C-alpha positions in Angstrom: -19.7 81.2 -39.4 -17.2 78.8 -40.9 -14.6 80.0 -38.4 -17.0 79.4 -35.5 -17.9 76.0 -36.8 -14.2 75.1 -37.1 -13.5 76.2 -33.5 -16.6 74.2 -32.3 -15.3 71.1 -34.1 -11.8 71.5 -32.7 -13.2 72.0 -29.2 -15.4 68.9 -29.5 -12.4 66.9 -30.7 -10.2 68.2 -27.8 -13.0 67.4 -25.3 -13.4 63.9 -26.8 -9.7 63.3 -26.7 -9.6 64.5 -23.1 -12.4 62.2 -22.2 -10.7 59.2 -23.9 -7.4 60.0 -22.0 -9.4 60.4 -18.7 -11.2 57.1 -19.3 -8.0 55.3 -20.2 -6.3 56.7 -17.1 -9.3 55.5 -15.0 -9.1 52.1 -16.6 -5.3 52.0 -15.9 -5.9 52.9 -12.2 -8.7 50.4 -11.9 -6.5 47.7 -13.4 -3.7 48.5 -11.0 -6.2 48.4 -8.2 -7.6 45.0 -9.3 -4.0 43.7 -9.7 -3.1 44.9 -6.2 -6.3 43.3 -4.8 -5.5 40.0 -6.6 -1.9 40.1 -5.3 -3.3 40.7 -1.8 -5.8 37.8 -2.2 -3.0 35.5 -3.5 -0.8 36.4 -0.5 -3.8 35.7 1.8 -4.6 32.4 0.1 -0.9 31.3 0.2 -0.7 32.3 3.9 -4.0 30.4 4.6 -2.8 27.3 2.7 0.6 27.5 4.5 -1.3 27.7 7.8 -3.4 24.7 6.8 -0.2 22.7 6.0 1.4 23.7 9.3 -1.8 22.7 11.2 -2.0 19.4 9.4 1.7 18.7 10.0 1.1 19.5 13.7 -1.9 17.1 13.8 0.1 14.3 12.1 3.0 14.8 14.6 0.5 14.6 17.5 -1.1 11.4 16.0 2.4 9.9 15.4 3.3 10.5 19.0 0.2 8.6 20.2 0.4 5.7 17.6 1.7 2.4 18.9 5.1 1.6 17.3 4.4 -1.7 15.6 7.2 -3.9 14.1 6.2 -6.8 11.8 8.8 -9.4 10.9 8.8 -12.8 9.2 10.4 -15.1 11.8 10.1 -18.5 10.1 9.2 -19.7 6.6 7.8 -23.1 5.5 10.2 -25.9 5.1 7.3 -28.2 4.3 4.5 -28.4 1.8 1.0 -29.8 2.5 -1.8 -31.1 0.3 -5.0 -29.7 1.6 -7.2 -32.2 -0.3 -5.7 -35.1 1.6 -5.6 -35.6 5.4 -3.6 -37.6 7.8 -3.8 -38.1 11.6 -1.2 -36.2 13.6 0.6 -38.6 15.8 0.8 -36.1 18.7 -2.6 -34.4 18.7 -4.4 -37.2 17.0 -6.2 -34.6 14.9 -6.7 -34.8 11.1 -4.4 -32.4 9.3 -3.4 -31.8 5.7 -1.0 -34.4 4.4 2.7 -33.5 4.2 4.4 -33.6 0.8 8.1 -34.5 0.8 10.9 -33.1 -1.2 11.3 -35.2 -4.3 7.6 -36.2 -4.5 6.5 -35.9 -8.2 3.3 -34.8 -9.9 2.1 -35.2 -13.4 0.5 -32.5 -15.5 -2.1 -31.8 -16.6 -3.6 -34.5 -14.4 -2.5 -32.9 -11.1 -2.9 -29.3 -12.1 -5.6 -28.6 -9.6 -3.9 -30.3 -6.6 -3.9 -27.6 -3.8 -0.5 -27.2 -2.2 0.0 -25.2 1.0 2.9 -23.4 2.6 3.1 -20.9 5.4 5.0 -18.2 7.3 5.4 -17.3 10.9 4.9 -13.6 11.5 5.9 -11.7 14.6 4.0 -8.4 15.5 5.7 -6.4 18.3 4.3 -3.3 20.0 6.8 -0.9 21.5 4.1 1.4 22.9 3.1 3.9 24.0 -0.4 2.4 24.0 -1.9 -1.1 23.5 -2.9 -1.9 20.0 -6.0 -3.7 18.7 -4.9 -4.9 15.3 -6.8 -6.8 12.6 -5.0 -9.6 10.9 -6.2 -10.6 7.4 -4.8 -13.9 5.9 -5.9 -16.2 3.1 -8.0 -18.4 5.4 -9.3 -16.0 8.1 -9.6 -12.5 9.5 -9.5 -11.8 13.2 -8.5 -9.2 15.8 -5.9 -9.4 18.5 -4.9 -7.0 21.3 -1.1 -6.5 21.8 -0.2 -4.6 25.0 2.7 -2.1 25.0 5.9 -4.1 25.2 4.1 -7.3 24.0 4.5 -9.5 20.9 1.9 -11.6 19.0 2.9 -14.5 16.7 0.7 -15.4 13.8 0.9 -18.3 11.3 -0.3 -17.3 7.8 -1.1 -19.9 5.2 -0.9 -19.8 1.4 -2.8 -22.3 -0.7 -2.5 -22.4 -4.5 -3.1 -25.2 -7.1 0.0 -26.9 -8.5 -0.6 -25.2 -11.9 0.0 -21.7 -10.4 3.2 -22.9 -8.6 4.4 -24.2 -11.9 3.6 -21.0 -13.7 5.8 -19.1 -11.2 8.7 -21.5 -11.8 8.4 -21.0 -15.6 8.3 -17.2 -15.3 11.3 -17.2 -13.0 13.3 -19.4 -15.4 12.9 -16.5 -17.8 14.4 -14.0 -15.4 11.1 -12.5 -14.1 10.0 -12.6 -10.5 6.6 -14.2 -11.1 3.6 -13.8 -8.8 4.2 -12.4 -5.4 1.3 -13.1 -3.0 0.2 -11.0 -0.1 0.4 -13.5 2.8 -1.0 -11.2 5.5 -2.2 -7.7 6.2 -1.8 -6.3 9.7 -4.1 -3.2 10.1 -4.2 -0.8 13.1 -6.8 1.9 13.3 -6.2 4.8 15.6 -9.3 5.1 17.9 -11.6 8.0 17.3 -12.8 10.1 14.3 -9.5 12.0 13.9 -6.5 9.7 13.5 -4.7 7.3 11.2 -4.8 3.9 9.7 -1.6 1.9 9.5 -1.2 -1.1 7.3 1.7 -3.7 7.2 1.8 -6.3 4.4 3.8 -9.5 4.3 4.6 -10.5 0.7 5.9 -13.9 -0.4 7.6 -14.7 -3.7 9.2 -17.8 -5.3 8.1 -21.4 -5.7 9.0 -24.9 -4.5 8.5 -27.0 -7.7 10.9 -27.8 -10.5 10.6 -29.8 -13.7 11.8 -33.4 -13.8 14.5 -33.8 -16.4 13.7 -36.1 -19.4 10.1 -36.5 -18.2 7.7 -34.2 -20.0 4.8 -33.0 -17.8 6.4 -34.2 -14.6 7.2 -31.7 -11.7 8.6 -32.4 -8.3 8.8 -30.8 -4.9 12.3 -29.3 -4.5 14.3 -28.6 -1.4 13.6 -25.3 0.2 17.4 -24.7 0.6 18.6 -21.6 -1.2 21.7 -22.5 -3.2 24.3 -20.5 -5.2 23.2 -22.3 -8.3 19.5 -21.4 -7.8 19.4 -18.3 -5.7 16.0 -17.1 -7.1 14.0 -20.3 -6.9 13.4 -20.6 -3.1 10.4 -19.2 -1.3 11.0 -15.9 0.3 8.7 -13.8 2.5 9.3 -10.2 3.7 7.4 -7.6 5.6 7.0 -4.5 3.4 7.4 -0.9 4.7 4.2 0.1 6.4 1.8 2.7 5.0 0.0 5.2 7.2 -3.1 7.2 6.1 -4.1 10.2 8.2 -7.8 11.4 8.6 -9.2 14.7 9.7 -12.5 12.8 10.0 -13.0 9.2 9.1 -16.8 9.6 9.6 -16.9 12.4 7.0 -14.3 10.7 4.8 -11.9 13.8 5.0 -8.2 12.9 4.8 -5.7 15.0 6.7 
């Protein structure tokens, strides 16, 4: 009986070991199958993503080909300053306009801190085609739309009004070697018609100031010449058109970027 029991125990152990080995083998095969499936799915996902990128690139290329080629330039900058809180009669148009402030005119702070002083820039917007462009122009004093035909150009005058205290602060910061505030003078926005398309934005930025302290007279500031000189290369006003940005949309209605 003892011998039979021993053989039964050994047989059970062998059967158990065989079962464990079989189960381990099945698990290994299953793991390999899962890994192979995951690899296949990853390849499929990568191919799908790559296909999406190619389709999106093709759509952007198609949109680019249809977008009007807009060029924005600053063609003229202020050589004058105006006080918007004081008016005078224009001798030609006989209309009331903001009073001009001359180079050398002085102000006293803090008394004149809130005096509003205005400058401006002339902006040229050219359309090289292939289609006409309806653009929105946003400036400090207004927002409006203009239509520029292919081959046409539109000229816009953008104003900038700030109190004397802010022009002085820019001068102080620039004396320390920092650029100071740079104001967005105008934004030119073109929206490709339709739900699928792009939005293109051109910004015109102006930096610098036109005031300087009066030597030996604390609290006094004067309007300086707009001429850029070797001695003061960083104090003049300077406006530039920044590189444009273009945002693509698969659907503007559904707020889905491309």
